[in-house]
C-alpha positions in Angstrom: 68.9 104.4 141.2 71.0 107.0 140.3 69.6 110.7 140.8 70.7 113.8 138.1 71.5 117.0 139.4 72.6 120.3 137.2 74.8 122.9 138.5 73.9 126.7 136.8 77.0 127.9 137.5 80.8 126.7 137.2 82.7 126.7 140.0 85.8 129.5 139.9 88.4 127.0 140.4 88.4 125.6 136.7 88.0 129.1 135.2 91.7 129.3 135.2 92.2 126.2 132.4 90.0 127.9 130.2 91.5 131.2 130.4 95.1 129.6 130.0 93.8 127.5 126.7 92.6 131.1 124.9 95.3 132.7 125.3 96.0 133.7 128.9 97.1 137.2 129.0 96.9 138.2 125.6 94.9 141.3 126.1 96.0 142.1 129.8 98.7 144.0 131.3 98.8 146.3 128.6 99.7 144.4 125.6 98.0 144.6 122.6 98.0 142.9 119.4 98.4 144.9 116.2 95.9 144.6 113.2 97.3 144.0 110.9 96.1 146.4 108.0 96.3 146.2 104.6 95.4 148.9 102.6 94.8 147.2 99.4 92.0 146.1 100.2 89.6 146.8 102.5 88.1 142.8 104.2 89.9 140.1 104.9 91.4 137.7 107.8 94.6 139.1 109.5 97.2 136.7 109.7 96.8 133.7 112.8 98.2 134.4 115.5 101.0 132.7 117.4 99.0 129.5 119.3 98.0 129.6 123.0 100.1 127.1 125.4 98.5 123.7 125.4 96.2 122.8 127.7 97.7 119.7 129.1 101.9 118.8 129.7 100.9 115.5 127.8 98.1 112.7 127.1 96.4 114.7 124.1 95.9 118.7 125.3 94.2 121.8 122.7 95.4 124.7 121.6 93.8 127.8 120.5 95.0 130.5 117.7 92.8 133.2 116.7 92.6 135.9 113.4 90.4 139.0 113.3 88.2 140.5 110.5 89.3 143.2 108.6 86.5 145.5 107.8 85.2 148.7 107.9 82.0 147.2 107.2 79.5 146.7 109.5 78.8 143.4 107.5 82.1 141.8 108.2 80.9 138.4 109.5 79.7 138.1 106.0 83.3 139.6 104.7 85.4 136.8 106.4 84.4 133.9 106.1 85.6 130.8 107.5 86.2 130.6 111.5 87.8 132.9 113.6 89.4 129.8 116.5 91.0 126.9 115.3 92.0 123.9 117.7 94.7 122.0 117.4 95.9 118.8 119.3 99.4 119.4 121.3 101.6 117.2 123.8 100.1 113.8 122.3 102.8 111.2 124.1 101.6 109.3 126.8 101.2 110.6 130.3 103.8 108.4 133.1 101.7 106.5 135.5 99.8 107.7 137.9 99.0 111.1 136.1 95.5 112.1 137.2 93.4 112.1 134.2 92.2 116.2 132.9 88.4 115.1 133.5 89.3 113.9 136.4 91.1 116.6 137.9 88.3 118.6 137.0 86.0 116.5 139.5 88.2 116.8 142.1 88.0 120.8 142.1 84.6 120.0 143.8 86.3 118.2 146.5 84.8 119.4 149.6 82.6 122.2 148.0 79.4 123.2 149.3 77.0 121.2 146.6 73.2 120.8 147.4 73.4 122.9 150.1 75.9 122.2 153.1 77.5 119.0 152.0 80.5 117.9 151.1 81.3 115.0 148.9 84.6 113.3 146.9 84.0 113.4 143.3 85.0 110.6 140.4 84.4 111.4 136.7 81.3 109.5 135.8 80.0 109.4 132.0 76.4 108.6 131.7 76.3 108.3 127.8 73.9 111.3 126.9 76.6 113.5 126.6 80.6 112.9 125.9 81.1 116.8 126.8 79.3 116.6 130.5 81.0 117.2 133.2 79.0 114.0 135.3 80.5 113.8 138.6 79.7 110.9 140.8 79.6 111.3 144.6 81.7 108.7 146.0 79.8 106.5 148.5 76.5 107.7 147.3 74.2 106.7 144.3 74.1 110.2 142.4 75.8 112.0 140.2 76.1 115.6 139.2 76.6 117.4 136.0 78.5 121.0 136.7 77.9 122.2 133.0 80.3 121.4 130.0 84.0 120.1 130.2 87.0 122.1 129.9 88.2 122.5 126.0 90.6 119.8 125.9 89.1 117.5 127.6 89.0 113.5 126.1 85.7 112.4 124.8 85.9 109.0 126.5 89.0 107.8 128.4 90.2 105.9 125.6 89.0 108.3 122.8 91.2 110.4 120.2 88.5 113.1 119.5 88.7 115.8 122.5 85.5 118.0 123.2 85.4 121.9 122.1 82.9 124.1 123.1 80.5 121.1 124.4 81.1 119.7 120.6 82.9 116.2 120.5 85.8 117.0 117.6 88.0 114.4 115.3 91.3 115.6 114.9 92.6 115.4 110.8 96.0 114.3 110.3 97.1 117.7 110.6 96.0 117.6 114.1 93.5 120.6 113.6 90.3 119.9 115.2 87.4 119.3 112.9 89.5 119.5 110.0 88.9 116.4 108.0 92.2 115.7 106.7 93.2 112.2 105.8 96.4 110.3 105.4 96.3 108.6 102.3 97.5 105.3 101.8 101.4 106.6 100.9 100.8 108.2 104.6 100.4 111.7 103.3 98.5 114.4 105.0 95.6 115.5 102.5 97.7 113.3 99.7 96.1 111.5 96.9 97.7 108.5 96.9 100.0 109.8 94.1 103.3 109.6 96.2 103.8 105.9 96.5 103.0 102.6 93.9 101.4 99.5 94.8 103.0 95.6 94.2 100.9 92.7 94.4 102.4 89.3 93.6 101.9 85.6 94.7 105.1 83.5 95.2 104.3 80.0 93.8 107.4 77.7 94.3 105.9 74.1 94.6 109.2 72.7 95.3 111.7 74.9 96.9 115.4 74.6 96.8 115.5 73.4 101.2 112.3 70.9 100.8 109.7 71.0 101.5 110.1 70.8 105.1 112.3 73.4 106.2 112.1 77.4 105.7 112.5 79.0 102.3 112.3 82.8 101.6 109.1 84.5 100.1 110.2 87.8 99.7 112.0 90.6 100.7 109.7 93.7 101.3 112.3 96.8 100.9 112.3 99.7 104.0 109.4 102.8 103.8 106.5 99.9 102.7 103.5 100.7 104.2 100.1 98.6 104.1 101.3 95.2 103.9 99.4 92.3 103.9 100.8 88.7 103.4 98.4 85.9 103.1 98.4 81.9 103.1 95.7 79.1 103.5 97.4 76.3 103.9 99.4 73.7 106.5 102.6 75.8 106.0 103.8 78.6 108.5 104.4 81.9 107.7 107.4 83.5 109.2 109.2 87.2 109.5 113.1 88.0 109.8 114.2 91.6 110.9 116.5 93.5 108.4 119.4 91.9 111.0 117.8 88.5 109.5 116.8 87.6 112.9 113.3 85.5 113.3 110.9 87.9 115.2 107.9 85.2 114.1 107.5 81.7 113.8 111.3 81.1 113.6 113.7 78.3 115.1 110.9 75.9 114.6 108.6 77.3 116.8 105.0 78.6 116.2 104.5 82.0 117.8 101.1 82.7 119.5 99.0 85.2 116.9 98.7 88.7 118.2 100.8 92.1 117.8 104.6 92.0 117.2 106.9 95.2 117.5 109.1 94.9 114.1 111.1 97.4 112.1 109.2 100.9 113.6 105.7 98.9 112.9 103.7 97.1 114.8 102.8 93.4 113.0 99.3 92.1 113.3 99.7 87.9 113.1 96.7 86.0 112.7 96.3 81.9 111.8 92.5 80.3 112.5 91.9 77.2 112.6 91.3 76.7 109.1 94.4 77.4 108.1 94.1 80.7 106.9 97.6 82.4 108.0 98.5 86.1 107.6 100.6 89.3 108.2 99.3 92.6 108.6 101.2 96.1 109.1 100.4 99.6 108.8 104.2 101.0 108.4 106.2 102.7 107.2 108.8 100.2 108.2 112.4 101.1 109.1 114.2 98.4 107.5 114.2 95.4 105.2 111.8 92.4 106.1 111.9 89.3 105.1 108.8 87.1 104.2 109.8 83.2 105.0 107.2 80.0 104.8 108.1 76.5 107.0 107.1 74.1 104.5 105.1 71.1 105.5 103.5 70.6 102.7 103.5 71.8 98.9 102.9 75.6 98.3 99.3 76.6 97.2 99.8 80.1 96.8 101.5 82.7 99.2 99.6 86.5 98.2 101.3 89.2 99.5 101.3 93.5 98.8 102.2 96.4 99.9 102.9 100.2 98.9 106.2 102.1 98.3 106.9 105.6 98.1 107.6 105.9 94.0 111.3 106.7 94.4 111.6 103.4 96.6 109.6 101.5 94.1 111.5 102.7 90.9 114.7 101.7 92.7 113.3 97.9 93.6 111.3 97.4 90.8 113.1 98.8 88.1 113.5 95.5 86.1 109.8 95.1 86.5 108.4 95.3 83.1 105.3 97.7 82.2 102.1 95.4 81.2 103.1 93.7 77.7 101.0 94.3 74.2 100.1 91.1 73.1 102.9 89.0 71.8 105.0 85.9 73.1 107.8 85.9 74.8 110.1 82.6 75.7 110.7 82.2 79.2 111.4 80.0 82.3 108.4 79.9 84.9 109.3 82.7 87.5 108.6 81.3 91.5 106.2 84.9 91.9 103.5 84.4 89.8 101.8 88.2 89.8 98.6 87.9 89.7 97.4 88.4 85.6 99.4 88.0 82.5 98.1 89.7 78.8 97.7 86.5 76.9 94.2 85.3 77.1 93.1 81.9 78.0 89.6 80.0 78.2 89.2 77.4 80.8 85.8 75.2 81.4 85.1 74.9 84.7 87.9 73.6 87.4 88.7 74.0 91.5 91.8 76.7 90.9 95.2 76.1 91.0 97.9 78.6 90.3 99.2 77.6 87.0 101.6 79.5 85.2 102.1 79.3 81.4 105.2 78.7 80.6 105.6 80.8 77.5 105.2 84.0 79.2 106.7 86.7 81.4 104.6 86.9 84.4 103.1 90.6 85.0 101.6 92.1 87.8 98.0 93.3 88.3 98.6 96.9 89.1 96.4 99.0 91.3 98.1 102.0 91.9 97.1 105.3 90.5 96.9 106.6 86.8 97.3 110.5 87.4 96.7 111.8 90.9 93.9 109.6 92.2 93.1 105.5 92.4 89.9 106.4 90.4 88.9 104.4 87.9 87.1 104.8 84.2 83.5 105.0 84.9 81.6 108.2 86.6 81.4 107.2 90.1 77.3 107.2 91.2 77.7 110.2 93.6 74.6 110.9 95.7 71.6 109.3 93.6 72.0 105.6 93.8 68.6 105.0 92.9 67.5 101.2 92.5 69.8 98.4 91.4 69.3 97.0 88.1 69.5 93.3 88.1 70.4 91.1 85.4 67.1 88.9 84.1 66.9 86.0 81.6 68.5 83.2 80.3 69.3 85.3 77.7 71.6 87.4 79.3 73.0 85.2 81.4 74.0 83.8 77.9 75.1 87.0 76.7 77.2 88.1 79.8 78.9 85.0 80.5 80.2 85.0 76.3 81.3 88.5 76.9 82.7 89.0 80.0 86.4 87.7 81.1 86.0 86.2 84.1 82.8 83.7 85.2 84.0 82.3 89.0 82.1 81.2 91.7 83.8 83.4 94.8 83.4 84.1 98.7 83.6 88.0 99.4 86.3 88.3 102.5 86.0 91.6 103.2 84.7 95.1 101.4 86.7 98.3 101.3 85.5 101.9 100.3 88.4 103.3 98.0 87.6 107.0 96.4 84.8 106.6 94.7 84.6 102.7 94.7 84.0 99.8 96.4 86.9 96.9 96.8 86.1 93.6 97.3 89.0 90.7 98.7 87.4 87.9 97.3 88.1 83.9 97.5 88.3 82.8 94.3 86.8 78.9 94.8 85.8 77.5 91.5 86.3 78.9 87.7 84.1 78.4 85.1 85.3 80.8 82.5 88.7 83.2 82.3 90.3 84.8 79.5 93.5 85.8 81.7 94.6 84.1 84.8 92.7 84.1 88.3 94.9 83.3 91.2 92.5 82.2 94.2 92.6 85.8 96.1 91.5 88.9 94.1 90.5 92.1 94.7 87.0 92.7 92.6 86.4 96.4 92.1 83.1 98.3 91.5 82.9 102.0 90.6 80.3 102.7 92.6 79.4 103.3 96.3 76.0 102.1 96.1 76.2 98.5 96.8 75.5 97.7 93.2 75.8 94.8 93.3 74.6 94.6 97.0 77.2 92.1 98.2 77.6 90.5 101.7 80.9 89.6 102.9 80.9 86.0 103.9 78.5 85.0 101.5 79.0 83.4 98.4 78.3 84.5 94.9 78.3 83.6 90.4 80.5 86.8 89.3 80.8 87.6 86.0 83.0 90.3 85.6 85.4 91.8 83.0 89.3 93.1 82.9 90.0 96.6 83.1 93.4 98.1 81.8 93.5 102.0 81.3 95.0 103.7 78.6 98.6 104.7 80.5 98.2 100.8 81.2 98.6 101.5 85.2 95.6 100.1 86.1 95.1 96.4 85.2 92.4 94.8 87.8 89.4 93.0 88.0 85.6 95.1 87.3 82.3 94.4 88.4 80.3 96.4 86.5 76.3 97.5 88.1 75.0 95.8 85.0 77.1 92.8 85.7 75.6 89.2 86.3 75.9 88.4 89.9 73.7 85.8 91.9 74.2 83.9 95.1 75.5 81.0 94.7 73.5 77.7 94.6 73.8 74.4 93.0 71.2 75.5 90.7 73.7 78.1 89.1 76.7 75.4 89.3 74.9 73.0 86.5 73.0 76.0 84.6 76.7 77.3 83.8 78.5 74.4 83.1 76.7 74.1 79.5 77.6 78.1 79.0 80.5 76.9 76.3 78.0 75.3 73.7 75.8 78.1 74.2 78.1 80.6 73.0 79.1 78.6 70.0 75.3 77.9 69.2 74.4 81.3 69.2 77.8 83.0 67.7 78.8 84.7 71.0 82.1 86.2 70.4 84.7 85.8 73.4 86.2 89.6 74.2 89.7 89.9 72.8 90.2 93.5 73.7 93.7 94.4 74.3 95.1 97.9 75.6 98.5 98.0 73.8 
C-alpha cells in the first residue's frame, strides 16, 4: 500500500520556472514599467503588458501577461472588473522523441535531495487521481509517493490532456489559446463565430443505373476545397471510395478495399468506417486543402448515398450558384436529377410503405437547407432555457388522430445520434417505415427539437413512432423536420404499427384536413 506524504515547502530548484513564467526581471535591474494614466477619467485598466517568455519550448507551455488598475481611490478593485492576469498556451508543437516531460522534470529536480530525513531517492511522476495539479512523485523502487505541493503553471493536467494547470486549477484553453476564455470554434471554423460565414450543403446520390454499370466505379460528387464537417454515409453492399485532387485513389481504389481507420488526405484526417451490417461512412473535420471526389464501387443497385458538408459563403456561392432557392408552390417539367436533395416542395401523401428514394418526375429537386437565416442557426420557437420542467406527453386516441392528420411526417425511425446545436437538439434518424409524408423524406434525416430539455425524450439506438412537421422560415433559408415538445412520440411496438395503419380513414371521418401551408 502506498504511503502518502506532503511537503510543506517547495524546493528552490523549481522556483526559477515560476519566476520566468511571470515575466522574469520585469521589475528588477532598475527597469520600471510606466503606468499609463489617462487624465480623462480616474479609473480603468492600463493596457496589457507584453507576454512573458513561454514556460516550455514545445509540448504546450504557457505565457502570462498583466495589467494594472488605474485609480486614485481605495476601492480600485471594485472599479476594475475582470482579471489582472491572463494566461495563454504557447509553443504547442509536439516535442522531439526523447524529450523529458515537464512534470517529469519537476520530479527529477528532487533526485538525491534530503526528503524524509537523510534518505535519497530518484523520483518519477505519479498521479493519484485526487488532484491533477499536485506534484506527486513516486520513489523508484519504493512503495510510496510524495506530494511536493503544486505543479508549476503550464504543466499538463494529464499526459495526454490539452488542459493545463494554473494556480492549482486545471484550465482549458479556448480557441483563442487564452486559458479559461471559453471561446469555441463555430461550425465554419471561426473562433467565437456564430455559424454566419459558411453554408451547409446536404444531398443524396440516387442514380440506380450508372453509366459505368453495376460492377464498377462511379463518381458520387466533388467536395470543393475549403469544406468542413464532411460526412458521407451509405448502407449497402456497395463500397465508398475516395480520390484526392489529383484523381488518385486514397481509400478503396483499384478494386482493393482498405481497412477502416484514419487517413491523411487533403490536409485533414478522414475517418473511414465500415461495419459488419454494411453501414459505411467517411467523416472529416476539414478544412480541406484540395477538392475531394467521392466515388462508389457498385456491386448492387444504389439505395442512396447521403453526403453533407459546409463551405465558406464565397465558396458556396461559386460552386452552387446555379442551385435554386426554395421554390414556391408550382410545377416544373424536368427530368429526375441524379442527386436528390432531401426535400422537394410539392406535397405528397403516402400510406405506410418501406422507404424508397422516390424522385418525382415533374419537380426540380431542392435541398433541405440547415444553415442560418441571419447570424445563427437557432429556429422559430423560443428555446426553453434553464426552466425545463416536466415534459408534456400527448395522450388519448383523439390526440393521436388529430396529430396524425395535422402533421407533415409520420414515420417509424431509429435514433442514430444526438447533438446539441446552439439552443436546439439535433437527432440523426434512420427512417425505417413511413406512414404519412406530405413531402418526400429520405432514409437518413436530421430531426430538430427546439429545446435542450430532452422534450420529447429520445434515446440513442432506440426506435420510435414520430409525428413531426416541416419547418420553412420566412427567409427560405431553413427547410427541415421539426419535432416539437408537444409532438406525438411513442416507442415503436407492433401495437403502434397496427393503430397507425387505419388513421387515414379516421382523418376523413373526423374531417381533419392535412396541413398544406407553403412558405412563398
